C-alpha positions as CSV (number, residue, x, y, z in Angstrom):
1,M,-80.3,37.4,-40.6
2,L,-81.3,38.8,-44.2
3,I,-83.4,42.3,-43.7
4,A,-85.2,43.4,-46.9
5,F,-84.6,47.2,-47.3
6,D,-87.5,49.1,-48.9
7,I,-87.1,51.5,-51.7
8,G,-89.4,54.3,-50.8
9,N,-90.4,57.8,-51.3
10,T,-90.1,58.8,-47.8
11,T,-87.3,58.8,-45.1
12,I,-89.5,56.6,-43.0
13,A,-90.0,54.2,-45.5
14,A,-86.5,53.9,-47.0
15,G,-83.9,55.5,-44.7
16,L,-85.0,54.6,-41.3
17,P,-84.9,50.9,-41.3
18,S,-81.7,50.5,-42.9
19,G,-80.1,53.4,-40.4
20,L,-81.3,51.2,-37.5
21,H,-79.7,48.2,-38.9
22,F,-76.4,49.5,-39.7
23,G,-76.4,51.7,-36.6
24,R,-76.9,48.4,-34.6
25,L,-74.0,46.7,-36.3
26,G,-71.9,49.6,-35.7
27,L,-72.7,49.4,-32.1
28,A,-71.8,45.8,-32.0
29,A,-68.7,46.3,-34.0
30,A,-67.5,49.4,-31.6
31,S,-68.4,47.2,-28.5
32,I,-66.6,44.3,-29.3
33,S,-63.4,46.2,-30.4
34,G,-63.6,47.9,-27.0
35,M,-63.8,44.8,-25.1
36,G,-60.8,43.7,-27.3
37,K,-58.8,46.8,-26.1
38,E,-59.8,46.5,-22.7
39,L,-58.7,42.9,-22.2
40,G,-55.4,43.4,-24.0
41,G,-56.2,41.9,-27.2
42,S,-55.8,43.7,-30.5
43,A,-58.7,45.2,-31.9
44,P,-58.2,43.6,-35.6
45,E,-58.8,40.4,-34.0
46,M,-61.9,41.0,-31.9
47,S,-63.3,43.2,-34.7
48,S,-66.0,40.9,-36.3
49,I,-68.5,38.3,-34.8
50,D,-67.3,34.9,-35.7
51,A,-70.1,32.6,-34.3
52,Y,-74.0,33.0,-33.8
53,E,-75.9,31.4,-30.8
54,P,-79.5,32.0,-31.3
55,H,-80.1,30.8,-27.2
56,L,-77.3,32.7,-25.8
57,V,-79.6,34.7,-23.2
58,L,-81.7,31.6,-22.4
59,E,-78.3,29.3,-21.6
60,G,-76.8,32.4,-19.5
61,S,-80.3,32.8,-17.8
62,R,-80.2,29.0,-17.0
63,I,-76.5,28.8,-15.6
64,I,-77.5,31.9,-13.3
65,H,-80.8,29.9,-12.0
66,E,-78.7,26.7,-11.7
67,R,-76.0,28.8,-9.4
68,N,-78.7,30.5,-7.3
69,I,-80.5,27.3,-6.6
70,G,-80.6,27.0,-2.9
71,R,-79.8,30.7,-2.1
72,A,-82.7,32.3,-0.4
């Protein structure tokens, strides 16, 4: 996903969108690295995202729904 960054005259127009974008990337990288350490993997191996699944949440919801069919 490519995000266009504005070159503007104010913090709102220029800095805020890029800060949000790179903040989210940093959060994802830190979360992945932390999970790797918790699971016993090395952080360098777990420090990047190798695949993109656009329907991951929908697939997970479907699996949960299928597991819960029949439960009241």
